[in-house]
LOTIKE-265540 format. One record per residue: y, x, z of N, C-alpha, C in turn; residue in one letter. Coordinates in steps of 0.02 Angstrom, whole numbers, padded with zeros to 5 digits, always signed. Each point is the difference from the previous one (the first is absolute). Layout:
<recs>
YXZYXZYXZA...
</recs>
This chain:
<recs>
+08136+07834-03448-00069-00012+00023-00023+00033+00036X+00042+00044+00042-00041+00042+00070+00031-00052+00042X+00053-00013-00010+00038-00039+00025-00035-00052+00049X-00039-00055-00041-00043-00044-00007-00058+00025+00038X-00023+00040-00004-00073-00012+00036+00044+00042+00070X+00043+00030+00013+00025+00005+00089+00006-00035+00012X+00041-00063-00024-00009-00054+00027-00076-00025+00023X-00045-00022-00041-00049-00001+00035-00026+00025+00032X+00019+00073+00009-00044+00026+00054+00028-00034+00075X+00050+00015-00011+00048-00019+00083-00019-00067-00014X-00016-00041-00042-00012-00076+00031-00082+00010+00061X-00027+00027-00060-00076-00024+00028+00018+00055+00063X+00012+00065-00001+00005+00022+00074+00047-00017+00057X+00028-00063-00036+00030-00044+00103-00049-00059-00008X-00036-00021-00027-00066-00043-00007-00046+00020+00048X-00029+00082-00038-00056+00022+00062+00038+00006+00066X+00062+00004+00013+00019+00036+00067-00007-00066+00024X+00045-00061-00031-00005-00080+00018-00071+00002+00055X-00052-00014-00046-00052-00017+00015-00035+00047+00047X-00010+00059-00011-00001+00049+00050+00022-00018+00083X+00064-00029+00002+00043+00002+00052-00050-00058+00031X-00014-00071-00039-00021-00057-00001-00044-00008+00063X-00064+00056-00043-00053-00008+00011-00006+00067+00046X+00036+00027+00031-00001+00038+00064+00034-00034+00076X+00051-00070-00042+00022-00037+00058-00049-00057+00048X-00046-00030-00072-00049-00021+00026-00034+00032+00050X-00020+00062-00023-00070+00031+00037+00038+00008+00096X+00057-00020+00035+00017+00005+00038+00025-00038+00046X-00020-00003+00064+00046-00082+00021+00058-00008+00028X+00025-00046+00050+00069-00016+00012+00014+00067+00043X-00038+00019+00036+00030+00021+00052-00015+00107-00029X-00003-00024-00067+00030+00077-00036-00077+00042-00003X-00071-00016+00030-00052+00053+00008-00025-00014-00063X-00041+00038-00035-00023+00014-00062-00091-00056-00003X+00026-00066-00027-00108-00026-00009-00041+00038-00042X-00044-00003+00049-00034+00033-00025-00060-00018-00084X-00017+00020-00023-00003-00007-00076-00070-00021+00009X-00043+00008+00048-00050-00005-00003-00019-00086+00021X-00052-00028-00023+00016-00087-00008-00051-00011+00067X+00003-00059+00024-00067+00009+00056-00040-00073+00005X-00040+00003-00045-00046-00075-00009+00002-00056+00048X+00018-00027-00014-00011-00082+00022-00058-00028-00025X-00052-00017+00077-00049-00054-00007+00045-00055+00016X-00061-00054-00043+00035-00069+00020-00023-00025+00094X-00057+00034+00004-00003-00044+00064+00063+00019+00060X+00039+00054-00014+00026+00035+00035+00080-00049-00005X+00060-00022+00078+00041-00004-00011+00070+00038-00020X+00044-00039-00027+00040+00038-00018+00028+00048+00048X+00021+00042-00015+00045+00049+00069+00060-00008+00001X+00023-00006+00044+00062-00023+00034+00049+00061-00026X+00061-00019-00027+00047+00040-00005+00025+00023+00048X+00027+00057-00013+00013+00061+00068+00086+00008-00024X-00001-00066+00037+00114+00020-00002+00000-00040+00075X+00038+00041-00011+00027+00003+00078+00083+00012+00020X+00035-00063+00016+00068+00039+00002+00030-00040+00062X+00021+00051+00069+00028-00023+00059+00067-00006-00006X+00028-00037+00026+00080-00004-00024+00024-00034+00078X+00033+00045+00041-00013-00015+00081+00069-00026+00003X+00014-00033+00042+00095-00028-00004+00006-00036+00068X+00017+00052+00055+00009-00016+00066+00079+00015+00010X+00032-00080+00047+00059-00010-00010-00010-00030+00087X+00053+00024+00029-00023-00032+00076+00067-00003+00012X+00036-00036+00026+00055+00000+00052+00010-00050+00048X-00015+00010+00067+00008-00005+00054+00082-00023+00049X+00007-00045-00025+00056-00032+00046+00003-00038+00059X+00034+00038+00050-00047-00035+00072+00069-00018+00069X+00008-00061-00030+00046-00007+00037-00022-00034+00078X+00038+00014+00066-00040-00013+00037+00084-00033+00067X-00028-00074+00030+00067-00010+00013-00032-00046+00062X+00008+00045+00060-00010-00057+00069+00037-00027+00067X+00009-00048-00008+00025-00030+00061-00022-00045+00046X-00004+00043+00055-00011-00029+00056+00017-00019+00054X-00012-00062+00014+00053-00029+00066-00048-00062+00065X-00023+00043+00017-00036-00029+00037+00032-00035+00097X-00002-00040-00006+00022-00057+00082-00082-00025+00039X+00012+00055+00046-00057-00033+00057+00058-00031+00056X-00035-00056-00012-00009-00049+00074-00038-00032+00049X-00027+00029+00051-00044-00026+00024+00041-00021+00083X-00037-00042+00019+00011-00025+00090-00049-00018+00006X-00061+00017+00030-00050-00015+00034+00023-00031+00083X-00034-00063+00006+00010-00038+00079-00082-00010-00004X+00003+00017+00046-00077+00004+00040+00005-00042+00058X-00031-00022+00021-00025-00045+00051-00064+00005+00031X-00007+00009+00074-00053+00034+00017-00027-00074+00039X-00049-00009+00000-00048-00050+00040-00058+00035+00044X-00004+00012+00057-00022+00002+00054-00050-00039+00014X-00082-00025+00025-00012-00033+00010-00029+00005+00077X+00012-00033+00030+00003+00027+00072-00066-00026+00024X-00042+00046+00039-00072-00013+00039+00010-00067+00025X-00068-00029+00012-00006-00029+00024+00006-00017+00082X-00028-00019+00037+00025+00003+00076-00079-00027+00013X-00030+00058+00035-00053-00030+00029-00020-00056+00041X-00052-00052+00012-00011-00060+00019-00035+00021+00053X-00030+00065+00014-00043-00006+00050-00079-00032+00034X-00034+00024+00007-00084-00023+00045-00006-00026+00031X+00041+00037+00063-00011+00001+00070+00089-00036+00014X-00020-00043+00063+00079-00010+00027+00011-00016+00038X+00019+00026+00073+00005-00010+00061+00047-00010+00018X+00040-00065+00042+00055-00022+00002+00020-00016+00060X+00055+00000+00055+00009-00043+00047+00068-00029-00006X+00005-00066+00037+00069-00042+00010+00006-00022+00052X+00047-00031+00008+00015-00054+00054+00060-00044-00014X-00013-00043+00036+00029-00070-00025+00024-00048+00049X+00012-00063-00040-00015-00087+00062-00062-00028-00018X-00020-00054+00055-00047-00021+00002+00029-00068-00006X-00012-00046-00055+00025-00059+00019-00034-00036-00006X+00007-00062+00048-00075-00059+00021+00034-00058-00037X-00038-00038-00018+00001-00053-00054+00008-00055+00012X-00011-00075+00004-00025-00057+00009-00001-00020+00079X-00045-00033+00010+00007-00015+00088+00001+00064+00032X-00015+00060-00024-00019+00051+00020+00061+00032+00074X+00052-00025-00050+00074+00022-00009+00027-00028+00096X-00028-00062+00006-00008-00043+00045-00016+00051+00074X-00046+00047-00005+00011+00030+00057-00017+00062-00011X+00030+00014-00047+00000+00095-00030+00056+00011-00009X+00052+00046-00008+00044+00029-00011+00018+00061-00065X+00013-00003-00035+00033+00071-00035-00039+00060+00045X-00059+00041-00058-00011+00062+00047+00012+00058-00046X-00048+00054+00020+00010+00042-00031-00069+00025-00046X-00040+00042-00050-00054+00033-00021+00023+00069-00014X-00067+00039+00022-00005+00039-00006-00057+00031-00047X+00003+00032-00051-00030-00015-00065-00039+00078-00045X-00046-00004-00016-00009+00062-00031-00072-00017-00032X-00016+00027-00074-00051-00014-00040-00015+00073-00031X-00044-00004-00036-00020+00057-00041-00056-00025-00069X+00029+00008-00059-00029-00013-00050-00024+00056-00054X-00046-00052-00045-00043+00046-00053+00006-00039-00060X+00022+00052-00046+00017-00020-00086-00042+00027-00044X-00077-00014+00002-00039+00044-00057+00052+00008-00035X-00017+00074-00037+00025+00021-00058+00095-00015+00012X+00031-00006+00050+00055-00004-00019+00028-00069-00032X-00049-00040-00017+00009-00052-00043+00037-00051+00065X+00035-00071-00047-00008-00038+00028+00001-00038+00085X-00074-00012-00025-00030-00061+00052-00045+00045+00043X+00018-00017+00093-00022+00034+00037-00011-00015+00070X-00020+00009+00042-00030-00004+00055+00032+00004+00066X+00030-00032+00038+00069+00036+00056-00036-00039+00069X-00023+00023+00048-00017-00007+00071+00076+00005+00019X-00008-00038+00045+00078-00022+00064-00014-00011+00071X+00021+00015+00038-00004-00001+00065+00081-00008+00029X-00007-00062+00050+00071-00013+00020-00010-00016+00051X+00031-00002+00055+00010-00021+00073+00099-00030+00004X-00027-00053-00003+00056-00075-00009+00003-00028+00110X+00098+00018-00010-00021-00036+00082+00059-00070-00010X+00016-00027+00027+00032-00069-00008+00013-00024+00062X+00054-00002+00024+00024-00020+00054+00004-00081+00030X-00031-00017+00053+00013-00065+00011+00078-00050+00006X-00006-00058-00032+00061-00037+00001+00031-00011+00080X+00046+00029+00023+00011-00019+00073+00023-00073+00016X+00053-00046-00065+00024-00038+00040-00062-00058-00029X-00027+00007-00028-00049-00033-00019-00088-00015+00045X-00025+00060+00026-00062+00000+00027+00025+00100+00020X+00035-00052+00060+00026+00070+00044-00072+00023+00042X-00051-00005+00031-00065+00017-00006-00046+00014-00033X+00038+00014-00060-00062+00000-00078+00008+00115+00001X-00036+00013-00010+00002+00081-00003+00002+00036-00076X+00020+00035+00007-00001+00031-00070-00067+00006-00037X+00000-00004-00082-00060+00019-00022+00003+00059-00030X-00067+00011+00006-00007+00084-00032-00044-00012-00066X-00001+00030-00026-00061+00006-00056+00002+00046-00032X-00093+00012-00017-00033+00083-00031-00026-00033-00080X+00023+00024-00041-00066-00021-00060-00009+00060-00024X-00046-00022-00038-00002+00060-00087-00035-00043-00047X+00060+00029-00045-00020-00043-00072-00033+00049-00046X-00013-00035-00038-00040+00014-00070+00034-00019-00071X+00041+00023-00041+00041-00023-00051-00020+00037-00063X-00020-00063-00041+00024+00027-00094+00075+00019-00007X+00002+00069-00029+00076-00018-00029+00005+00005-00056X+00061-00015-00055-00008+00007-00041+00085+00016-00040X-00016+00085-00008+00079+00020-00001+00031+00007-00069X+00078-00017-00009+00024-00010-00086+00050+00054+00009X-00014+00084-00043+00066+00031+00012+00059-00030-00035X+00059+00012+00008+00079-00027-00053-00004+00064-00053X+00014+00063+00038+00037+00037-00028-00036+00071+00024X-00079+00007-00031-00021+00076+00010+00034+00073-00008X+00050-00020-00041+00051+00065-00009+00070+00013+00019X-00011-00032+00073+00058-00008+00048-00030+00031+00073X+00051+00048+00012-00035+00023+00048-00007-00022+00060X+00047-00082+00018-00022-00050+00058-00079-00032-00031X-00019-00001-00070-00073-00038-00001+00008-00056+00011X+00030-00034-00003-00005-00081+00040-00058-00029-00025X-00022-00033+00042-00060-00056-00012+00027-00062+00038X-00050-00044-00044-00022-00081+00062-00051+00028-00005X-00049-00073+00056-00053+00004+00040-00011-00051+00019X-00081-00038-00009-00005-00061+00039-00068+00029+00021X+00000-00037+00068-00078+00022+00015-00014-00094+00013X-00084+00018+00047-00002-00063+00032-00071+00014+00030X-00028-00028+00052-00058+00028+00039-00030-00047+00037X-00031+00044+00053+00001-00048+00073-00028+00059+00058X-00012-00038+00044-00012+00052+00091-00016-00025+00022X-00018+00046+00063+00000-00043+00076+00059+00023+00036X-00010-00044+00045+00055-00017+00072-00021-00001+00055X+00029+00063+00058-00016-00028+00046+00049-00028+00058X+00041-00046+00030+00058-00007+00044-00009-00015+00062X+00068+00028+00004-00020+00003+00096+00058-00043+00024X-00008-00036+00059+00055-00056+00023+00029-00044-00059X-00066-00038-00022+00041-00029-00044+00002-00074+00034X+00061-00038-00043+00023-00051+00046-00029-00045-00038X-00036-00042+00030-00021-00067-00024+00075-00052-00016X-00021-00041-00093+00052-00047+00027-00009-00050-00049X+00042-00072+00019-00032-00062-00040+00047+00010-00085X-00028-00023-00039+00041+00002-00038+00045-00080-00012X+00065+00011-00064+00034-00065+00005-00031-00019-00062X-00032-00045-00042-00054-00040-00016+00021-00063-00002X-00027-00048-00035-00016-00047-00010-00042-00006+00073X-00064-00004+00015-00053+00024+00018-00011+00062+00020X+00035+00004+00065+00013+00051+00037-00058+00068-00004X-00028+00053+00003-00059+00044+00019+00055+00064+00064X-00056-00002+00020+00022+00068+00054-00056+00055-00037X+00025+00042-00002-00010+00055-00043-00008+00084+00065X-00047+00008+00015-00019+00065+00030-00023+00051-00012X-00018+00026+00043-00038+00088-00026-00066+00005+00044X-00042-00043-00035-00049+00017+00039-00017-00051+00065X-00024-00005+00059-00016-00004+00055+00089-00033+00039X+00046+00011-00011+00062+00011+00027-00013-00080+00035X+00048-00018+00029-00012-00098+00043+00093+00007-00010X+00011-00061+00013+00078-00026-00001+00016-00052+00025X+00078+00004+00050+00016-00069+00008+00060+00000-00028X+00015-00086+00041+00084+00001-00036+00013-00061-00081X+00032-00007-00010+00013-00078-00058+00032+00047-00055X+00027-00029-00033+00023+00008-00068-00010+00052-00040X+00053+00031-00040-00008+00080-00032-00028+00039+00048X+00026+00025+00036-00013+00048+00053-00071-00026+00036X-00032+00063-00007-00052+00007+00066+00018+00053+00053X-00027-00014+00044+00009+00071+00040-00078+00021+00029X+00004+00037-00022-00085+00039-00002-00024+00003+00058X-00052-00009+00047-00040+00036+00019-00042+00052+00026X-00006-00004-00054-00058+00060-00016+00036+00053-00034X+00080+00021+00008+00039+00061-00028-00053+00057+00035X-00010+00051-00052-00027+00066+00033-00084+00002-00043X-00019-00057-00046-00059-00012-00026-00007+00058-00063X-00047+00027-00035-00005+00023-00052-00051-00030-00035X+00034-00007-00060-00039-00045-00066+00016+00041-00058X-00053-00005-00046-00024+00029-00071+00007-00057-00033X+00040+00031-00087-00016-00054-00044+00011+00055-00054X+00011-00035-00052+00002+00024-00057+00062-00021-00038X+00037+00000-00066+00062-00016-00021-00021+00036-00083X+00027-00050-00037+00017+00021-00061+00089+00025-00021X+00020+00016-00046+00064+00030-00035+00023+00007-00062X+00062+00008+00001+00002+00013-00085+00080+00021-00003X+00014+00024-00041+00084+00006+00007+00009+00053-00067X+00029+00049+00002+00046+00031-00030+00058+00037+00044X+00004+00058-00066+00070+00058+00035+00019+00061-00081X+00033+00033+00042+00055+00037-00068-00015+00069+00050X-00006+00067-00040-00018+00058+00011+00085+00044-00036X+00018+00028+00030+00057+00032-00032-00008+00064+00035X-00021+00068-00041-00038+00050+00005-00033+00013+00061X+00004+00003+00063-00038+00000+00060+00006-00050+00053X+00065-00031-00036+00022-00074+00054-00018-00053-00030X-00054-00045+00040-00019-00063-00023+00041-00057+00070X+00007-00056-00042+00016-00049+00035-00053-00073-00020X-00020-00038+00037-00083-00044-00001+00011-00052+00031X-00017-00063-00021-00016-00058+00055-00059-00026-00015X-00032-00048+00019-00046-00022+00013+00004-00049+00049X-00050-00068-00031-00027-00048+00033-00053+00005+00041X-00061-00009+00059-00013+00013+00054-00027-00072+00017X-00064-00013-00003-00024-00074+00035-00070+00034+00030X+00007-00029+00080-00057+00017+00036-00023-00076+00018X-00078+00004-00009-00025-00069+00004-00026+00019+00075X+00069-00041+00036-00006-00004+00074-00043-00068+00019X-00016-00021+00043-00017-00057+00026+00006-00066-00006X+00028-00052-00046+00023-00049-00015+00037-00002-00072X+00031+00039+00011+00037+00002-00063+00021+00093-00006X+00036+00012-00090-00023+00074-00002+00098+00006+00029X-00002+00064+00029+00062+00020+00049+00023+00083-00067X+00056+00001-00033+00037+00035-00036+00057-00006+00035X+00003+00097-00045+00070+00011-00003+00019+00051-00051X+00073+00027-00013-00006+00025-00060+00023+00093+00024X+00000+00046+00016+00001+00062-00007+00037+00043-00088X+00048+00030+00038+00066+00017-00042+00009+00065+00018X-00029+00037-00037+00006+00085+00012+00020+00053-00048X+00039+00058+00028+00014+00047-00024-00043+00065+00002X-00024+00046-00044+00009+00049+00020-00020+00057-00044X-00034+00051-00002-00017+00038-00016-00048+00048-00044X-00042+00000-00059-00040+00003-00036-00010+00108+00007X-00058+00007+00032-00030+00075-00011-00041+00004-00077X
</recs>
């Protein structure tokens, strides 16, 4: 009987210990802290309190593998070809021109029957506004033509002084050249004064007698002996021509026609000279 009671007491004690341990475990949280035994009333209008559960698990794994490979192969090929082009300055044309020349005076037409080739001493002064291509040139010429000894033995040599105003148009060919080549054309008119003009007869179908003013003549055919040699007469002329200029040197030729009485008398001066 005693044994039975002892067993019952032992079972009851074990049950009590078990219930007590469960109640104690329920009063603690997972962190091992004891829960408060006093309950906090929860109102209906309050939201549910968040659970205070925090688990930090940080795992840091880093592996740096750096492989540096560099191969530099540099080939530099440079060829510089420089062509330098220089612009040559333009040669000036000039606004004022003074020239001196000398050349031949060649009578033409029927004038050659009483006069032979002579010479022409020439001077001119030119003005080109703004160094442009068009200008005005004033010419002065002294012309001497000898008499033809065989055809007109008594004919004196003819002499002529003339003044001319010419319009000149010049055309530069290469202004970058030091020679500065130019061609030019001119034309105009002027006055003339004869000394010892020899009257002559033309060779036309209807011959005309050509005189300078009040000259008288005798004879027949194309050659006339002048009785009035030594007279001085003034006339006018027109001319045209052209030339070329290389640096300071000019070469020029023109046709000059003088309105002598009866018919015009003409000659061609061919000049070479210098412009300054």
